[in-house]
N, C-alpha and C positions, 0 to 999 in steps of 0.2 A: 558509449556516448559519455562524454565528460562535460559537465557544466560548471566546473570549478573555476571559471574565469568570467569576467564581466563582458557583457554583450559588446560594449563600446571598445573593449580591448581585444576582442576576438579576431582571430585571423579569418574566421568564416562566420559572420554574424547571421547568415541565413541558416546555417546548420545549428547554431546555438539556439536561436529563436524556435526552430523546428523541434529541438529537444524539449524546450519549455512547454511547447504546445502538446507534445506527446505525453509528457508527464501530467499535464493538466487534464487530458482526456482520460488517462489512466486513474487519476485521483478523483474524477467525477463520475466515473462509470463503474458501479459496483460489480458488474458481470465480468468486465475486463480485469478488474482488480482481483477477483476471486480466481479466475483462470490463471493470471500471471503468478499469484503466489502458490497456486497448486503446482504449477510447472516448476517454479523455483524450488519448492520443497521436494519434488519427486523426479525432476528431470535428470537426464533426458528421459522422456516418457513417450510411450505411443499414444497417438491421438485417440485411438479407440478406448484406451484405458482412461484418459481424461474424460471422455464422453460418459463412460460407465460410472466412474467414481464420483463425478459431479452431477450425475443424473441430468445431463443436458441433452436435448435432442441433437441428432446428427448434424443438420444444417446449421444450428445455432453454434454448435462447437466449432465447425469449420469456419463460420462467419467470424467468430471472436479470434480464432487462430489466425485467420487472414488479416484481421485488423491489427493484432499485435505484431504480426510480421511486417505489415506495411509501415508501422510506427518505428521499425528497426529494433524492436524489444525482444522479439522471438526469432529463433533460428531453427530451421528444419534440417535434420540429418537424413536427407533422402537417399543416401548410399546404403541405408539399412532397410531391411523389411521387417516389420512395418516401419513406416516413417516415424522417426522419433522427433520430439521438439524440446527445446531448452530455452532458458532466459538466463540473464546476468542480473545481479542485484543492481537496482538503480540507486543513484544518489544525486540529489538535486539540492543545491544551496542557492537561496535567493535572498539578497539583501533588500529590505524594504525600509520605508520610513518608520515602521513600527518594530524593526528589528530584523534579525536573521531568521529565515524559515529553512528548515531541513526536511526533506522528504526521502525516506528510505523504504525498504520493503515492508517494515513493520507498519507504517502508516497505510500503505496500500492494502495490507492484510486487514487492518481495523476496518477499512472502508468496505473490503469484500466480505467481511464476517457478518454484514447486514442480513445475509441469507441464512446464516447458521446460528446467530445469537440475537434473540429477541430484545435483550436489553440494549444492544448496540443499535439495532434497527429502529427501535422506538426513539432512542436518543437522537439519532440522525434525522429522523422524521420531524421531531420537535425542534431541534436545535441547529441542524445542518452540519455539513462536513468540516467547515472551519472550526466549529466549536468542538467537534470530535478531535481534530488535530490539537486543539488547546488541551482537551482532556488527556490525550496521549502524552503531551509534554509534562503535564502535572503528574501523570502516573509514573513517568520515568523519574521524576524528582521524589515521588514517594518511594519508589523502589530503591533509589540511591540513599534514602534516609534523610533527605533534605527537608521534608515536610511530612506531616501526617495526612492521612486520607481525608480527614475532616477539613483541614486547612486547604487542601487541593480542591475539594468540593466547593468550598466557599469562594476560592478564587475564580472558579468557573462562572460564577454568578448565575447559577441555576438552583432550583430547589435542592436542598441538601441531600434528600434521599436519591434524587435523580442523578446528582453529581457522584455520590458514593457508589451508586448501582453501576454507572458506566466505568468508573475507576476500577471497580472490582472485575468487571468484564475485560477491561483492557489489560489488567495484570495477567490474565490468562493468555492474551494475545502476545504480550511481552515475553512471557515464559516460553512460549512456542517459538518466537522469533529468534531466540538465541541460537537455534539450530540452523537457520537459514539466512539471517540478516547479519552480515559482517560488521555493521556499524552499531549493533546492540551488544553491550557488554553482558556476559553471563552473570 
């Protein structure tokens, strides 16, 4: 799925908008985000292993696998026993009136980490996913040495402790992402 072109210039605007809606679902559903990143990091992987490692009930695992498959993000290798699943790294670039927005697996991971990282969960509950995306943007700039953590926290326009806390948590996400997100530089 490539979305590196404009909808109006697209040879198939239906598929392009379908891709955008798929990514939107992935970016707003933490359970799907968590499963996607797990499979990206470990795939191809048996569905039973996913179920065990993520501690998700059988029916829920198959529901989410089915949803990702319907979205065109997940592929099943049914020629193997047990059936294995895999995903490809997503990349979405959207030009808006406020600037360019880029979504790659590291953002999906940050969203999915709400289940494993209390600092990220609390931040999203209070501030929302768009603010988490902004925090990730500033965390990337901190990592590149373009700004300090304090400056990044101030730019987020949240309480400085809350900003610093989420940036610290996102630094761990970024560190892990270098292994599975081809768009994050080590």
